[in-house]
C-alpha positions in Angstrom: 34.2 -3.1 -12.6 36.6 -2.1 -9.8 34.2 0.4 -8.3 31.2 -2.0 -7.8 33.5 -4.6 -6.4 35.0 -2.2 -3.9 31.5 -1.1 -2.9 30.4 -4.7 -2.4 33.5 -5.4 -0.4 33.0 -2.3 1.8 29.3 -3.3 2.3 30.3 -6.9 3.3 33.0 -5.6 5.5 30.6 -3.3 7.2 28.1 -6.1 7.6 30.7 -8.5 9.0 31.9 -5.9 11.5 28.4 -5.1 12.5 27.6 -8.8 13.1 30.8 -9.3 15.0 30.3 -6.4 17.3 26.6 -6.5 17.9 25.9 -10.2 18.4 26.6 -10.1 22.2 24.8 -6.8 22.6 21.7 -8.1 21.0 21.7 -11.2 23.2 22.3 -9.2 26.3 19.7 -6.6 25.6 17.1 -9.3 24.8 17.7 -10.9 28.2 17.6 -7.6 30.1 14.4 -6.6 28.4 12.5 -9.4 30.0 10.7 -7.9 33.1 11.6 -9.2 36.5 15.0 -10.7 35.4 18.6 -9.8 35.7 21.9 -11.6 34.7 24.0 -13.3 37.4 27.3 -11.6 38.3 28.9 -15.1 38.7 28.1 -16.8 35.4 25.8 -14.5 33.4 22.8 -16.8 33.9 19.4 -15.1 33.7 17.9 -14.9 37.2 14.5 -14.3 38.7 13.5 -13.5 42.2 11.8 -16.0 44.5 9.9 -13.2 46.2 11.9 -13.7 49.4 15.0 -11.4 49.4 16.9 -13.4 52.0 16.3 -16.6 50.0 17.6 -14.9 46.8 20.8 -13.9 48.6 21.2 -17.5 49.8 20.8 -18.9 46.3 23.4 -16.6 44.8 21.2 -13.8 43.7 18.0 -15.6 42.7 16.7 -18.6 40.8 18.4 -19.3 37.4 16.0 -19.6 34.5 15.7 -23.2 33.4 16.3 -24.7 36.9 14.3 -26.5 39.6 14.1 -25.5 43.2 13.2 -28.3 45.6 11.6 -27.4 49.0 11.5 -30.2 51.5 8.2 -29.4 53.4 7.9 -28.9 57.1 5.7 -31.3 58.9 2.6 -29.1 58.7 3.3 -27.7 55.3 2.9 -24.1 56.5 6.2 -22.4 55.6 6.9 -24.4 52.4 3.5 -23.4 51.1 4.2 -19.8 52.1 7.5 -19.8 50.0 5.6 -21.2 47.1 3.0 -18.4 47.4 5.8 -15.8 47.5 7.3 -17.3 44.3 3.9 -17.1 42.5 3.2 -13.6 43.9 6.5 -12.3 42.5 5.5 -13.7 39.1 2.2 -11.8 39.2 3.9 -8.5 40.1 6.5 -9.0 37.3 3.8 -9.9 34.8 5.2 -13.4 34.3 2.9 -16.3 33.3 2.1 -18.9 36.0 1.6 -22.7 36.0 0.2 -24.1 39.2 -0.3 -27.8 39.8 -1.7 -29.5 42.9 -3.6 -32.7 43.9 -5.0 -31.7 47.2 -6.0 -28.0 47.0 -7.5 -26.4 43.9 -4.9 -24.1 42.2 -7.5 -21.3 42.4 -7.5 -21.6 46.2 -3.7 -21.3 46.2 -3.8 -18.2 44.0 -6.4 -16.5 46.2 -4.0 -16.8 49.2 -1.1 -14.9 47.5 0.4 -12.2 49.8 -0.3 -8.5 48.9 2.7 -6.5 47.5 3.9 -3.6 49.5 3.9 -0.6 47.1 5.6 1.7 49.6 9.0 0.3 50.4 9.5 2.8 53.2 7.0 0.9 55.3 9.2 -2.2 55.5 12.5 -0.5 56.2 13.2 0.3 59.8 14.5 3.8 60.5 18.1 4.0 61.3 18.6 4.7 65.0 20.8 7.6 65.7 23.4 7.3 68.4 22.3 8.7 71.7 24.5 11.2 73.4 23.5 10.6 77.0 25.3 11.2 80.2 23.0 9.2 82.4 24.8 7.0 84.9 22.6 4.0 84.1 23.8 3.9 80.5 27.4 4.1 81.5 26.9 1.3 84.1 25.3 -1.0 81.4 28.2 -0.3 79.0 30.7 -1.1 81.7 29.0 -4.3 82.6 29.5 -5.9 79.2 32.5 -3.9 77.8 35.1 -6.3 79.2 33.5 -9.2 77.4 32.1 -7.9 74.2 33.7 -4.6 73.3 36.4 -6.1 71.0 34.0 -8.5 69.2 32.7 -7.5 65.8 29.0 -6.8 65.5 27.1 -9.8 64.1 24.8 -9.1 61.1 22.1 -11.7 61.2 20.0 -10.6 58.3 20.7 -11.9 54.8 20.7 -9.0 52.3 22.4 -8.0 49.1 23.6 -4.5 48.2 21.6 -4.5 45.0 17.8 -4.4 45.1 16.0 -7.4 43.4 12.5 -8.5 43.8 9.6 -7.0 45.7 8.3 -7.1 49.3 5.0 -8.5 50.4 2.6 -8.4 53.4 1.6 -11.9 54.5 -1.1 -10.4 56.7 -3.1 -9.3 53.6 -4.0 -11.1 50.4 -3.4 -9.8 46.9 -6.2 -7.8 45.4 -8.3 -9.7 42.8 -7.6 -7.0 40.1 -3.8 -7.5 40.4 -4.1 -11.3 40.5 -6.5 -11.6 37.6 -4.2 -9.5 35.4 -1.6 -12.3 35.3 -2.1 -15.2 32.9 -2.2 -18.5 34.8 -2.4 -22.1 33.7 -3.8 -24.6 36.2 -3.5 -28.3 36.6 -5.8 -29.8 39.2 -5.4 -33.6 39.3 -9.0 -34.6 40.2 -10.3 -32.5 37.3 -7.6 -33.6 34.8 -8.2 -36.9 32.9 -5.3 -39.3 32.9 -4.6 -42.0 30.4 -3.1 -45.4 31.2 0.6 -45.4 30.7 2.5 -48.3 28.9 3.6 -51.2 31.1 7.3 -50.5 30.4 7.0 -46.8 31.7 8.3 -46.1 35.2 6.3 -42.8 35.4 2.9 -42.7 37.0 -0.2 -41.6 35.0 -0.6 -38.4 37.1 3.1 -37.4 36.5 2.9 -38.3 32.9 -0.2 -36.1 32.4 1.4 -33.2 34.3 4.6 -33.4 32.2 2.5 -33.5 29.0 0.5 -30.5 30.1 3.6 -28.6 30.9 5.1 -29.4 27.5 2.0 -28.2 25.7 2.0 -24.9 27.6 5.7 -24.3 26.9 5.4 -24.9 23.2 2.0 -23.2 22.7 2.8 -20.0 24.6 6.3 -19.6 23.0 8.5 -20.3 26.0 10.6 -22.7 24.0 14.0 -21.2 23.2 14.2 -23.0 19.8 10.8 -21.6 18.7 10.8 -18.5 16.5 10.3 -15.4 18.5 7.0 -14.1 17.2 6.3 -11.8 20.3 8.2 -10.4 23.2 9.8 -13.1 25.5 8.4 -13.8 29.0 9.1 -16.1 31.9 6.9 -19.1 32.9 6.9 -19.7 36.7 5.9 -23.3 37.6 4.7 -24.2 41.0 4.2 -27.9 41.8 2.8 -28.6 45.2 3.5 -31.6 47.4 4.8 -34.1 44.7 5.4 -37.6 46.0 2.3 -37.6 48.3 -0.4 -40.3 48.1 -2.8 -37.8 46.5 -0.7 -37.9 43.3 -1.1 -41.7 43.3 2.5 -42.2 44.6 3.4 -44.6 47.4 6.7 -43.1 48.5 5.2 -41.9 51.7 3.1 -45.0 52.4 5.5 -47.9 52.3 9.0 -48.8 53.3 9.5 -50.5 50.0 7.4 -48.4 47.6 6.3 -50.0 44.3 6.7 -46.8 42.3 10.2 -46.1 43.5 11.3 -44.5 40.3 8.1 -42.5 39.5 9.1 -39.2 41.0 12.7 -39.4 39.9 11.7 -40.1 36.3 9.3 -37.1 36.4 12.0 -34.8 37.8 14.5 -36.0 35.1 11.9 -35.1 32.4 11.0 -31.8 34.0 14.6 -30.7 34.2 15.3 -31.6 30.6 12.2 -29.7 29.6 13.2 -26.6 31.5 16.7 -26.5 30.2 15.5 -25.5 26.7 12.8 -23.0 27.8 12.4 -19.7 29.6 10.9 -21.4 32.6 11.7 -21.9 36.3 10.0 -24.3 38.7 9.5 -24.6 42.5 8.7 -28.1 43.7 7.6 -29.1 47.2 8.0 -32.6 48.5 7.0 -34.1 51.9 10.4 -35.5 52.6 9.7 -36.2 56.3 7.3 -39.0 55.1 9.8 -40.7 52.8 11.6 -43.4 54.7 14.2 -44.3 52.1 17.0 -41.7 52.6 18.9 -43.0 49.5 15.8 -42.3 47.4 15.5 -38.8 48.9 19.1 -38.2 48.0 18.4 -39.1 44.4 15.4 -36.7 44.3 17.7 -33.9 45.7 20.4 -34.5 43.1 17.9 -34.3 40.2 17.1 -30.7 41.3 19.4 -27.7 40.9 18.6 -26.1 44.2 17.3 -27.8 47.3 16.4 -26.5 50.8 14.8 -28.2 53.7 12.5 -26.5 56.3 12.5 -27.8 59.9 9.7 -26.2 61.8 9.7 -25.9 65.6 6.0 -26.4 65.7 5.0 -29.4 67.8 8.6 -30.1 69.0 10.4 -29.3 72.2 12.3 -26.5 70.5 9.1 -24.5 70.3 9.2 -23.8 74.1 13.0 -23.6 74.3 13.9 -20.0 75.2 17.1 -20.2 73.1 14.9 -20.4 69.9 12.2 -17.9 71.0 13.1 -15.5 68.1 12.8 -18.1 65.4 10.1 -20.5 64.0 12.4 -23.1 62.5 15.7 -24.1 60.9 16.6 -24.0 57.2 19.1 -26.5 55.7 20.7 -26.1 52.3 20.8 -29.4 50.6 21.9 -28.6 47.0 23.4 -25.6 45.3 23.4 -25.0 41.5 26.4 -26.0 39.3 25.6 -23.9 36.2 28.3 -22.7 33.8 31.0 -22.9 36.4 33.5 -25.3 37.8 32.8 -24.5 41.5 29.4 -23.6 42.9 28.9 -20.6 45.1 28.4 -22.0 48.6 26.5 -20.0 51.3 28.8 -18.2 53.7 26.9 -19.4 56.7 25.5 -22.8 57.4 23.5 -22.2 60.6 20.3 -20.6 59.2 16.9 -20.1 60.7 13.6 -18.6 59.5 10.9 -16.7 61.3 7.5 -15.3 60.4 6.9 -11.8 61.5 3.5 -10.2 61.5 3.9 -9.1 57.9 7.1 -10.7 56.5 8.8 -14.1 56.2 12.6 -13.8 56.5 15.7 -16.1 56.7 18.5 -15.1 59.1 21.7 -16.4 60.5 21.1 -18.4 63.6 22.7 -16.6 66.6 21.9 -17.7 70.1 21.7 -14.7 72.5 24.2 -14.5 75.4 22.7 -15.3 78.8 23.4 -12.1 80.9 20.3 -12.2 83.0 20.8 -11.0 86.6 17.9 -13.1 87.7 19.6 -16.3 86.6 22.8 -15.1 88.3 21.1 -14.4 91.6 19.3 -17.8 91.5 22.6 -19.6 90.8 24.4 -17.7 93.6 21.5 -18.6 96.0 21.6 -22.2 95.1 25.4 -22.4 95.6 25.1 -20.6 98.9 22.4 -22.9 100.1 24.4 -25.9 99.1 27.5 -24.6 100.9 25.5 -23.9 104.1 23.9 -27.4 104.1 27.2 -29.0 103.4 29.0 -27.2 106.3 26.2 -27.9 108.7 26.2 -31.6 107.7 22.4 -31.6 108.1 20.3 -34.4 106.7 16.6 -34.8 105.8 16.3 -31.3 104.3 15.5 -30.1 100.9 19.0 -28.8 100.4 20.4 -32.3 99.7 19.3 -32.0 96.1 22.1 -29.5 95.5 24.9 -31.8 96.7 26.6 -33.8 94.0 29.0 -36.6 95.2 
């Protein structure tokens, strides 16, 4: 009897040691095996790329699975819509499933505008310029002209980039090929084509938001994105893109009245959305026309109900569009909210003055640096104005155009 008992004990000991040492390894390998994801170096949270590498760096490496990113739209909804298309295009390339909801444009029209992925990464990287060994006098004169002011200052790195590669690059001048786009599984919610049922009188959520949340819940449970559901197939990520929530097209009056009747409709939906995402392998990007919402306290509540929040301030139609100081940029980017997941202190961005620009093929976010004014033309004009003012003042002449330079 001693031999069988010892064999059982050895087997149980081996089983317990196997379970104790392999539990974390199984969990870690299961997370890493999901395509297009990686664990965060700060808290181990599973991350996905937004499709914009500079935005990934700004958010601490990417979007955490189970969270919501809020984008406050610019006035013409040009750049916020572009970030949403980047987010969906990254999901197509990574073979993630998509859920697109809109009230104005058909989700099929949004999917047809996705940017084309750049397969050759060499095309987007600029060649490193080699230092020139030149003995020309002009080069030495230019170096001497600014050496006394800037030679001891560190070089400013305006681009936001990480040392580790994550995500893909896209060409916004081209659209994604239909063969690549149709290979991804997409779920659509177009409000005019989706029937809505009357909600109870005690509910603070609108019929449109209630139908959207119900459709999301059905997709998450039916397709196996719920973490509590038994894993019958390989896990995947559901990318959710919700366009222009809070607008009048969704039946909401936040943007129409100073005292909206449905003041808690959008906040109730975001509360339910975040609770739904917390227990699923899903990540959402929501755009809201915040410049049309008059109640700033309500906008603050909407921001706090999201994990990440950024605001886009476009120069289009404003005086900054023609200001030469901002000629290299198309708008400013403001960070409203950063995530507080599995940590006591969140990772704040190292730079607060951020700007974005749309190049011919790429959208990028950079640190805002105004160029120094070293123009010789401006210097000559300033010296000419000062000389003219001094001459007119010494001659004590009157009735001439030089009086505009005198300041008493």
